[in-house]
C-alpha positions in Angstrom: 72.4 26.7 143.6 75.7 28.8 143.4 75.4 29.7 139.5 72.1 30.3 140.0 73.6 33.0 142.5 76.1 33.5 140.7 74.7 34.4 137.4 72.2 36.7 139.4 75.0 38.3 141.3 77.4 38.9 137.4 73.7 40.3 136.0 73.2 43.0 138.4 76.9 44.0 138.1 76.1 44.5 134.8 73.2 46.6 135.1 74.8 48.8 138.0 77.7 48.9 135.3 74.9 50.0 132.2 73.7 52.2 134.7 76.6 53.6 135.9 77.7 54.4 132.3 74.8 55.7 131.8 74.4 57.9 135.2 77.8 59.3 133.5 76.2 59.9 129.4 73.7 62.2 131.2 75.9 64.0 133.4 78.4 65.0 130.8 75.0 65.9 128.8 74.7 68.5 131.6 77.6 69.0 132.2 77.3 70.3 128.2 74.3 71.7 128.4 75.4 74.1 131.4 78.3 75.0 129.2 76.5 76.4 126.6 73.9 77.9 128.5 77.0 79.6 130.1 77.8 80.4 126.7 74.6 82.0 125.9 74.5 83.9 128.4 78.2 85.1 127.3 77.2 85.5 124.1 74.0 87.2 125.3 76.2 89.7 127.7 78.8 90.7 124.0 75.5 91.5 122.2 73.8 93.5 124.7 77.9 95.2 124.9 77.2 95.6 121.0 74.3 96.9 121.1 75.3 99.3 124.1 78.4 100.0 121.5 76.1 100.4 118.7 74.1 102.8 120.8 76.9 104.4 121.8 78.1 104.8 117.8 74.0 106.3 117.4 74.3 108.7 119.4 77.5 110.5 118.8 76.4 109.7 114.8 73.5 111.6 115.9 76.2 114.5 117.6 78.1 114.7 114.3 74.6 115.0 112.5 73.3 118.1 114.1 77.1 119.2 113.7 76.5 118.4 110.5 72.8 120.5 110.3 74.7 123.2 111.6 76.8 123.7 109.5 74.8 123.3 106.8 72.5 126.2 108.1 75.7 128.3 109.1 76.8 127.7 104.9 73.5 128.3 103.9 73.0 131.1 105.6 77.4 132.3 104.3 75.5 131.0 100.6 72.1 133.9 100.7 74.7 136.7 102.5 77.0 135.7 99.5 74.4 135.7 97.4 73.1 138.9 98.3 76.4 140.1 98.2 76.9 139.2 94.7 73.9 141.0 93.6 74.8 143.8 94.8 78.3 143.5 93.4 76.5 142.4 90.4 77.4 145.9 88.2 81.2 145.9 89.0 83.1 143.2 86.9 82.9 139.8 86.9 86.5 139.2 88.0 85.5 139.5 91.6 81.9 137.0 90.5 84.3 134.1 89.5 86.0 133.5 92.4 83.1 133.2 94.0 80.9 131.0 92.6 84.0 128.9 92.6 83.5 129.3 96.5 79.8 128.3 95.8 80.5 125.8 94.1 83.3 123.9 96.7 80.2 124.7 99.0 77.5 123.0 97.3 79.6 119.7 96.2 80.8 119.7 99.9 77.3 120.2 101.0 75.6 116.7 98.4 78.4 114.6 99.8 77.5 115.6 103.8 74.2 114.7 102.6 74.6 111.6 100.7 77.0 110.4 103.8 74.5 111.4 106.3 71.8 109.7 104.2 73.8 106.8 104.3 74.8 106.6 107.7 71.2 106.9 108.3 70.0 103.6 106.1 73.2 101.8 107.7 72.3 103.0 111.3 68.2 101.7 110.4 69.7 98.1 108.9 71.6 97.5 111.9 69.2 98.4 114.7 66.8 95.8 112.5 69.3 93.8 112.7 70.7 93.3 115.9 66.7 93.7 116.8 66.1 90.7 115.2 69.1 88.9 116.7 68.7 90.1 120.1 64.9 88.5 119.8 66.1 84.7 118.1 69.3 85.2 120.9 66.1 85.8 123.9 64.0 82.7 123.1 66.9 80.8 121.6 67.7 81.6 125.8 64.5 81.4 126.7 64.3 77.2 125.2 67.8 76.6 126.6 67.1 77.4 129.9 63.7 75.6 129.4 65.8 72.6 127.9 68.2 73.3 131.4 65.2 73.1 133.7 64.2 69.6 132.0 67.5 68.1 131.8 68.3 69.6 135.4 64.5 67.4 136.6 65.9 64.8 134.3 68.8 64.4 136.1 67.9 64.6 139.4 64.9 61.3 139.5 67.7 60.3 137.6 70.2 60.7 140.3 67.9 59.8 142.8 66.5 56.9 141.2 70.1 55.6 140.1 71.0 56.2 144.5 68.1 54.1 145.4 68.8 51.6 143.2 73.0 51.8 144.3 71.6 51.4 147.9 69.4 48.4 146.6 71.9 46.7 144.7 74.3 46.6 147.9 72.3 45.2 150.2 71.4 43.1 147.5 75.2 42.0 147.1 75.4 42.5 150.9 72.5 39.8 151.3 74.2 38.0 148.4 77.6 37.5 149.7 76.3 36.4 153.1 73.6 34.2 150.9 77.0 33.1 148.5 79.7 33.0 152.4 77.0 30.2 153.8 77.1 28.6 150.7 80.7 28.2 150.3 80.1 27.3 154.3 77.5 24.0 153.5 79.9 23.4 150.3 82.7 22.4 152.8 80.1 20.2 155.0 78.9 18.6 151.3 82.9 18.2 151.1 83.8 16.2 154.1 80.8 15.0 153.8 81.6 13.1 151.2 85.1 12.8 152.4 83.6 10.4 154.2 81.3 8.9 152.4 84.2 8.4 150.0 86.0 6.6 153.0 83.4 4.4 153.5 82.4 3.6 150.2 85.7 2.7 149.2 86.2 0.7 152.9 83.2 -1.0 151.3 84.2 -1.8 148.5 87.1 -3.4 149.8 85.1 -5.5 151.9 82.4 -6.3 149.3 85.3 -7.3 147.3 86.7 -9.3 149.5 83.8 -11.3 149.7 82.9 -11.1 146.6 86.5 -13.2 146.6 85.3 -16.0 149.0 82.2 -15.9 147.5 83.2 -17.0 144.6 85.3 -19.5 145.3 82.8 -21.7 147.7 81.3 -21.4 144.3 83.7 -22.7 142.2 84.7 -24.8 145.6 80.9 -26.0 146.6 78.3 -25.6 143.6 78.7 -28.7 141.3 77.1 -26.3 138.7 75.6 -22.9 137.7 71.5 -24.0 137.3 70.7 -20.2 135.8 72.9 -21.0 133.2 70.9 -22.4 131.0 66.9 -22.1 130.3 66.1 -25.8 130.9 67.7 -25.9 134.2 66.1 -22.4 135.3 62.6 -23.1 134.8 62.6 -25.5 137.4 63.6 -23.0 139.6 60.8 -21.7 141.9 60.2 -17.6 141.6 59.5 -16.3 145.5 56.8 -14.7 146.4 56.0 -10.6 146.2 53.7 -10.0 148.8 54.3 -6.3 148.0 53.3 -6.3 144.7 50.1 -8.0 145.3 48.2 -5.6 147.8 50.0 -3.0 145.4 48.0 -5.2 142.6 45.4 -5.3 144.8 44.8 -1.7 145.7 45.4 -0.6 142.5 42.3 -3.0 140.9 40.4 -1.5 143.7 40.7 2.1 142.8 40.2 0.9 139.2 36.7 -1.0 139.9 35.5 2.0 141.3 36.3 4.5 138.3 35.0 1.7 135.7 31.4 1.7 138.8 31.2 5.6 137.7 31.9 5.0 134.0 29.3 1.7 133.8 26.9 4.2 135.3 27.5 6.8 132.9 27.4 4.9 130.4 24.0 4.0 131.6 22.7 6.8 131.9 23.9 8.1 128.4 22.5 5.3 126.4 18.8 5.5 128.7 18.9 9.2 128.2 19.4 9.1 124.7 17.0 6.6 123.6 13.9 8.9 125.8 15.1 11.4 123.5 14.1 9.4 120.2 11.0 8.8 122.0 10.6 12.9 122.2 12.7 14.5 119.0 12.2 14.9 116.6 8.5 12.9 116.7 6.2 12.7 120.2 5.6 9.2 120.7 3.2 10.0 122.6 1.2 12.1 119.3 2.5 10.2 116.4 4.7 7.3 115.8 8.4 7.7 115.3 10.6 6.2 112.0 10.9 2.3 111.7 14.5 3.9 112.1 14.6 5.5 116.2 12.1 2.5 116.6 15.0 -0.2 115.3 18.1 2.6 117.3 15.0 2.2 120.8 14.6 -1.0 121.0 18.8 -1.6 120.8 19.6 1.2 123.4 16.9 -1.0 125.5 18.7 -3.5 125.6 22.1 -1.3 127.3 22.1 -2.7 130.6 22.5 -6.6 129.0 26.7 -5.1 127.7 27.4 -1.9 130.0 26.9 -4.0 133.2 29.4 -7.2 132.5 32.7 -4.3 132.5 31.5 -3.9 136.3 31.4 -7.3 137.0 33.6 -8.9 134.5 36.3 -6.4 137.0 34.7 -6.5 139.8 36.1 -10.6 139.5 39.1 -9.2 138.7 39.4 -7.3 142.0 38.1 -10.7 144.0 40.5 -13.2 142.5 43.6 -10.8 143.5 44.4 -11.7 147.0 47.6 -11.7 149.1 47.9 -15.7 148.5 48.2 -15.3 144.8 50.4 -14.7 142.2 48.7 -11.5 139.8 51.0 -11.4 136.3 50.1 -11.1 132.6 50.1 -14.7 132.3 48.0 -16.2 135.2 45.6 -12.9 135.3 42.7 -15.8 134.3 39.8 -13.5 134.7 41.2 -11.1 133.1 40.1 -13.0 129.6 36.7 -12.6 130.6 36.5 -8.6 131.5 37.6 -8.8 127.6 35.5 -11.1 125.9 32.8 -8.3 128.1 34.9 -5.7 126.6 34.7 -7.0 123.1 30.7 -7.8 123.5 29.7 -4.2 124.9 32.4 -2.5 121.7 30.2 -4.7 119.0 27.6 -3.3 120.7 28.7 0.3 119.9 29.2 -0.7 116.1 26.1 -2.1 115.6 24.2 1.5 116.9 26.5 3.7 115.7 24.8 3.6 112.2 21.6 3.7 113.8 22.9 7.0 115.9 23.9 8.7 112.0 20.8 8.1 110.3 18.5 9.8 114.1 20.5 12.7 113.6 20.5 13.1 109.9 16.1 12.7 109.6 17.0 15.5 113.1 18.7 17.3 109.9 15.8 17.1 107.7 13.0 18.8 110.4 12.4 22.5 108.9 13.0 24.0 111.4 17.2 22.8 112.0 18.8 26.0 111.2 22.1 26.0 109.4 24.2 25.8 112.9 21.9 22.8 114.5 23.1 21.3 111.3 26.5 21.8 111.3 26.5 20.7 115.4 24.3 17.6 113.9 27.5 17.1 111.6 29.9 17.1 115.0 28.0 15.1 117.2 28.6 12.1 114.1 32.0 12.4 113.6 32.2 12.4 117.5 30.1 9.2 117.6 32.6 7.9 115.0 35.6 8.6 116.9 34.2 7.6 120.9 33.4 4.4 118.7 36.8 3.8 117.0 38.5 4.6 120.2 36.4 2.1 122.3 37.9 -0.4 119.3 41.2 0.1 119.7 41.2 -0.3 124.1 39.7 -3.4 123.0 42.2 -4.6 121.0 44.9 -3.4 123.5 42.6 -5.2 126.6 42.9 -8.3 124.6 46.9 -8.0 124.0 47.0 -8.1 127.3 44.8 -10.8 127.6 46.3 -13.8 125.7 49.2 -14.1 127.7 46.7 -15.9 130.4 45.6 -18.8 127.8 48.5 -18.8 126.0 51.8 -18.0 127.9 53.2 -17.4 125.0 50.9 -15.1 122.8 53.4 -12.3 124.1 56.5 -11.1 124.3 57.7 -9.6 128.4 58.9 -6.9 126.5 56.1 -5.8 124.3 53.5 -5.4 127.9 55.5 -2.2 128.6 55.0 -1.0 125.1 50.8 -2.4 124.5 50.3 -0.5 128.3 51.7 3.0 126.9 49.1 2.5 124.0 47.0 1.7 126.6 47.9 4.5 128.2 47.6 6.9 125.6 44.1 5.5 124.3 42.5 6.2 127.1 43.7 10.4 127.0 41.9 10.1 123.8 38.9 8.8 125.3 38.7 11.4 127.6 39.6 14.3 125.1 36.4 12.0 122.6 34.1 12.7 124.6 34.9 16.0 126.2 34.6 17.2 122.8 31.1 15.4 122.2 29.9 16.8 125.5 31.3 20.2 124.3 29.2 19.8 120.9 26.3 18.1 122.4 26.0 21.1 124.7 25.9 23.8 121.9 23.4 22.2 120.0 21.3 21.8 123.3 22.1 25.8 123.6 20.7 25.7 120.0 17.4 23.6 120.5 16.7 25.9 123.2 15.9 28.7 120.7 13.5 27.1 118.7 9.5 27.7 119.3 8.5 23.6 119.3 11.1 22.8 122.4 8.9 21.1 124.4 9.7 21.2 128.5 10.2 17.0 128.6 12.7 17.5 125.5 14.7 19.5 127.6 14.0 17.8 131.0 16.1 14.7 129.0 18.8 17.6 127.4 19.5 18.3 130.6 20.1 14.7 131.4 21.7 14.0 128.8 24.2 16.3 129.3 24.5 15.7 133.1 25.4 12.2 131.9 28.2 13.1 129.3 29.7 15.1 131.6 30.0 12.2 134.2 31.6 10.3 131.5 33.9 13.3 131.1 34.7 13.0 134.5 35.1 9.1 134.8 36.8 8.7 132.0 39.2 11.5 133.3 39.7 10.0 135.9 40.6 6.6 134.5 43.2 8.0 131.9 44.8 9.8 135.6 44.7 6.7 136.9 45.9 4.7 134.7 48.9 7.3 133.5 49.7 7.6 137.2 49.6 3.5 138.2 51.5 3.2 134.6 55.5 1.8 135.7 53.9 -0.2 137.8 51.6 -1.7 135.4 54.9 -1.9 133.0 57.7 -3.3 135.8 58.1 -6.0 135.9 56.3 -7.8 139.5 59.8 -10.1 139.8 57.8 -13.6 139.2 60.2 -15.7 137.2 63.3 -17.8 136.8 66.4 -16.8 138.6 68.6 -13.9 136.3 64.8 -12.2 134.4 64.9 -15.5 131.6 61.8 -16.5 130.7 58.2 -15.9 132.2 55.8 -16.9 135.8 53.2 -20.5 133.8 50.8 -21.6 136.7 52.1 -24.5 137.9 55.4 -22.4 139.2 52.8 -20.3 140.5 51.4 -23.1 142.3 54.5 -24.4 143.8 55.4 -21.2 144.9 52.3 -20.4 146.9 52.3 -23.9 148.3 56.1 -22.8 149.2 54.8 -20.2 151.0 52.2 -21.6 153.2 55.3 -24.1 154.3 57.1 -21.0 154.7 54.4 -19.3 156.7 52.9 -21.7 158.8 57.1 -22.9 159.1 57.5 -18.6 160.7 55.3 -19.1 163.0 55.9 -22.1 164.4 58.9 -21.4 164.9 58.7 -17.8 166.1 59.7 -16.2 169.1 59.0 -13.9 171.4 62.1 -11.2 171.3 64.0 -10.2 174.2 63.5 -6.4 175.5 65.8 -4.2 173.5 67.1 -0.2 174.5 64.6 2.2 173.0 66.3 4.0 169.5 66.5 7.1 171.2 67.8 4.7 174.8 70.8 3.7 172.5 71.4 7.5 170.4 72.3 9.1 174.3 73.9 6.1 175.2 76.1 6.7 172.0 76.5 10.0 171.9 77.2 9.7 175.8 80.3 7.0 174.7 81.4 9.5 171.7 81.3 12.7 173.6 83.5 10.8 176.7 86.8 12.6 176.7 88.9 9.7 179.0 91.9 8.2 177.5 92.4 4.9 176.8 94.8 4.4 179.3 92.3 6.3 182.6 89.8 3.8 181.1 91.8 0.6 181.8 93.8 1.6 184.8 89.4 2.0 185.9 89.2 -1.9 184.5 92.1 -2.6 186.8 91.4 -1.5 189.6 87.2 -2.4 189.4 88.8 -6.2 188.9 90.5 -6.3 191.1 88.1 -4.8 193.7 86.2 -7.4 192.4 88.3 -10.3 193.3 89.5 -8.9 196.3 85.7 -9.1 197.8 85.4 -12.9 195.8 88.3 -14.1 197.7 87.4 -12.8 201.1 84.1 -13.4 200.4 84.8 -17.3 199.3 87.0 -17.4 202.8 84.6 -16.5 204.9 82.0 -18.8 202.9 85.2 -21.3 203.5 85.3 -20.9 207.3 81.7 -20.6 207.8 81.5 -24.2 206.3 84.6 -25.7 208.4 82.8 -24.9 211.1 80.1 -26.2 210.1 81.8 -29.8 210.0 83.3 -29.2 213.3 79.9 -28.6 215.1 79.2 -31.6 213.1 81.9 -33.9 214.0 81.4 -32.0 218.1 78.3 -32.6 218.9 78.4 -36.8 217.4 80.9 -36.9 219.6 79.1 -35.5 222.8 76.5 -37.3 222.1 78.8 -40.2 222.1 80.4 -39.0 225.2 77.0 -38.9 227.1 76.0 -42.0 225.6 79.2 -43.8 227.5 78.7 -42.3 230.5 74.7 -42.3 230.5 76.1 -46.6 230.3 78.7 -46.3 232.8 76.7 -45.2 235.3 73.5 -46.3 235.3 71.3 -45.0 237.3 67.3 -45.0 237.3 65.5 -44.6 234.4 64.3 -40.9 235.8 67.2 -39.6 235.3 68.3 -41.5 232.2 65.5 -40.5 230.8 65.4 -37.0 231.8 69.2 -36.8 230.9 67.8 -38.1 226.9 65.3 -35.8 226.9 67.8 -33.3 227.5 70.2 -34.9 225.1 67.8 -34.8 221.9 67.4 -31.6 221.5 71.2 -30.8 221.7 71.5 -33.7 219.4 68.8 -32.6 216.7 70.7 -28.9 217.4 73.0 -29.9 214.9 71.2 -31.0 212.4 69.2 -28.7 212.0 71.5 -26.1 211.8 73.3 -28.6 209.4 69.9 -28.1 207.0 69.5 -24.0 208.0 73.8 -23.8 206.9 72.6 -26.1 203.7 70.4 -24.1 202.8 72.3 -20.9 203.2 75.3 -22.2 201.3 73.2 -23.7 198.4 71.6 -20.2 197.9 74.5 -17.5 198.3 77.1 -20.2 196.8 77.4 -23.2 194.3 80.4 -23.8 196.4 78.6 -24.7 199.5 76.3 -27.1 197.6 78.5 -29.0 195.7 80.8 -29.6 199.7 77.8 -30.4 201.7 78.3 -33.9 202.7 75.2 -36.5 204.2 75.6 -36.7 207.9 76.1 -40.2 207.9 79.5 -40.6 205.6 81.9 -40.9 208.1 85.2 -39.4 206.6 87.8 -37.3 208.4 88.8 -33.6 208.6 91.8 -33.5 206.2 90.0 -35.3 203.2 87.2 -33.3 203.6 89.3 -30.2 204.4 90.8 -30.9 201.1 87.7 -32.0 199.1 86.7 -29.1 199.8 89.3 -26.3 199.0 89.7 -28.5 196.0 85.7 -28.1 194.8 85.7 -24.4 195.9 89.3 -23.4 193.5 88.1 -25.4 190.7 85.2 -23.4 190.6 87.1 -20.5 191.9 89.3 -20.7 189.0 86.2 -21.2 186.2 84.7 -17.4 187.4 88.1 -15.8 187.3 88.7 -17.1 183.6 85.5 -16.6 182.5 86.1 -13.2 184.8 89.8 -12.7 182.5 87.4 -13.5 178.6 84.8 -10.8 179.9 88.2 -8.4 180.7 89.6 -8.7 177.7 86.7 -8.0 175.3 86.2 -5.4 177.1 89.2 -3.9 176.8 89.6 -5.1 173.1 86.4 -2.6 173.0 87.4 0.2 174.5 90.8 0.1 172.1 88.7 0.6 169.6 86.4 2.9 170.9 89.9 4.8 171.9 91.1 4.3 168.0 88.1 5.2 167.0 88.3 8.7 168.8 90.7 9.1 167.8 90.7 9.2 164.5 87.8 11.4 164.3 89.5 13.8 166.7 92.1 13.9 163.7 89.8 14.1 160.5 88.6 17.2 163.1 91.8 19.3 163.0 92.5 18.9 159.7 89.4 19.8 158.4 89.7 22.2 160.8 92.9 23.5 159.8 92.2 23.6 156.0 88.7 25.6 157.4 91.3 28.5 159.0 93.1 28.5 156.2 90.3 28.7 153.0 88.9 31.6 155.9 91.9 33.3 156.0 92.3 33.2 152.5 88.7 34.6 151.9 89.2 37.7 154.2 92.6 37.9 152.1 90.8 38.5 149.3 88.2 40.6 150.7 90.3 42.7 151.9 92.6 42.9 148.4 88.9 43.7 147.1 88.4 46.3 148.7 91.4 47.8 148.4 91.2 47.6 144.8 87.6 49.5 144.9 88.8 52.3 146.9 92.0 52.5 144.3 89.9 53.2 141.8 87.6 54.8 142.9 90.1 57.6 144.5 91.6 57.9 140.9 88.2 57.8 139.3 87.5 60.3 141.6 90.8 62.4 141.0 90.5 62.0 137.2 86.7 63.3 137.0 87.8 66.6 139.3 90.8 67.0 137.1 88.4 66.7 133.8 86.4 69.4 135.5 89.2 71.6 136.7 90.6 71.5 133.2 86.9 72.1 131.2 86.6 75.5 133.8 89.6 76.5 132.7 89.0 75.9 129.1 86.2 77.7 129.5 87.9 80.8 131.0 90.4 81.1 128.5 87.2 80.5 125.6 85.3 83.5 126.6 88.5 84.9 127.3 89.5 84.6 123.7 85.4 85.5 122.3 86.0 88.7 124.2 89.3 89.3 122.8 87.9 88.7 119.4 84.7 91.1 119.9 86.6 94.1 121.5 89.2 93.1 118.4 86.2 93.5 115.8 84.6 96.7 117.6 88.3 98.2 117.4 88.4 97.1 113.7 85.4 98.7 112.8 85.7 102.0 115.3 89.1 102.5 112.8 86.7 101.8 109.0 84.2 104.3 110.3 86.9 106.9 111.0 88.9 106.2 107.9 85.5 106.1 106.0 84.8 109.5 107.9 88.4 110.9 107.1 
């Protein structure tokens, strides 16, 4: 359990680290995209600046162009005036016209250059304007795309952050829950360790005790046992094994269940054979209209006898179940009724082998019917294969049952070690029977559905087909129940019943079984004869409560000993007082008797001396008689009281006619009293000694348990301290790592911001330098 939790926790930690790494990558990607968007914005600003500069240049060029145009106009006007002046001064010599022609050619050349430069500037301006427009459109499209991508990335990042926050919270809650569970498991593990230590101590104690007992028993066996009768098989075969009542009850229960399952199987087989016979009389030819083929007649005759072969299966298994009782021995060597069941099963298997060719030929006749389709023909072929497989499975079952029935005929026919293999193969064969019946039922149902589509199908055939399908379904269910029952009880069937000679050598023969049963009957009769009612015992709950009270008591050994001594002294003092007063009462009774006798004698002497009249004598005798009888009655009551209260009174009662002296009687009474008192004191001393020993042992056990509990408490406190230290250390490490990561991230973000600023400044400087270079180059060209 702890390993699984550790594996889950490690898996969660790995996933958390992966998600954290992905989150960092996504954060980095978002930061990069933001940086790219910022750079594109800066680039757009720079482009706009370039555009403004180009517009300014264009304005300046337009202004320059206007100036040049005005100058050209002025030059043209001057040219016209100069031409007019030239015409006027044409008649004047060639000397003045030559310098004017030279100046005119200079102006023309200058004008031509200016026109060419203006045209070139117009072309460059147009090209720069078109290029700027294209770049601006591209940059705007790229900016829009990047903004869309940035929005998408931002939504993805938001979703991922929310998802990761939920995942982190869930992982943290799982972590807390797993930590609590781990703590509980650690606590349980510690308790289990303590229990295992106690169990190991008890195991060592028991091992020492068992080793000492083993040594003692081995020495006794070596000294007292003349020989080992289990050493030799000849001697061991004479030993009578014990009776296993539990095995008998289990065997009877299993046999009863098998009888109910076999009854269902028998009824299903009877219905299957009967409805098959009914179908043979209906299809392919109806016997009520025309005669069926001789082969089907023979097949119907055999099927009509199916009850004589199927019913013995149920009867044989029922007899086997009735033979298994509590007072029998159920092993393969003693179950003679299994041989009868094997014979019945073999008879039914031969019956299946006898009707198999007729079944196959009957299906071939159905295939020869003109209305038989190709699919119906294939289903008949499949049914032929299923019937062959069913007969083969029953043959295998018959072989295994015959093998199991052989030891009841000849005990050495099959070794005991091979019976488990036979039972295993029998279970596999029963599962094969269930699979075969399932396939047979499936193919037959498919065949019936195909036959329902034929136009010549009668209602009688449909009813028979439905009955056949129901019988096959019940056959499949019964075989499945039998296979499941046998697989569930396979261990019981394959295991040894415990019968046999000592040491597990050899098998049980019928003579040993008879002697074992006779010994069982004698033992049960003896137990019934000597059985006595058990005395009342303390209930288990009361004993547990008493033990709990005794173990939870915190009184020390000295306090218990003092209480025992005080109670013993008090009891002894009370007994002494009791015996003293009993002795005083008995002595007073004896004195009363003697005084009454002496008074009677004195009265008699007085009456004889006086010699009075008869009336006075009679009255005196009547008066004295109760006085003489009163002591007798008092003596009787005293005897009863002494007999009921103490043994000393019964021992010290003396007959009235015995004449003894006061001293002798007193010595005799005192002697008997002290003898009984000494006997009582010795018994009380023995009881007190035994109680003191018991209390001493209890106190020692409590002291040991107290020391063990203190040691376990110390170890638990140490482990708790270590766990707390580990927790604090891990928390410190986590906080330091978290702080260091946060510091690193803040430093990296600051560094990136500073780098972006420096890059933007450098780009601006580069752009300004480029613009300055372009302006200088244009000025140089203009010059």
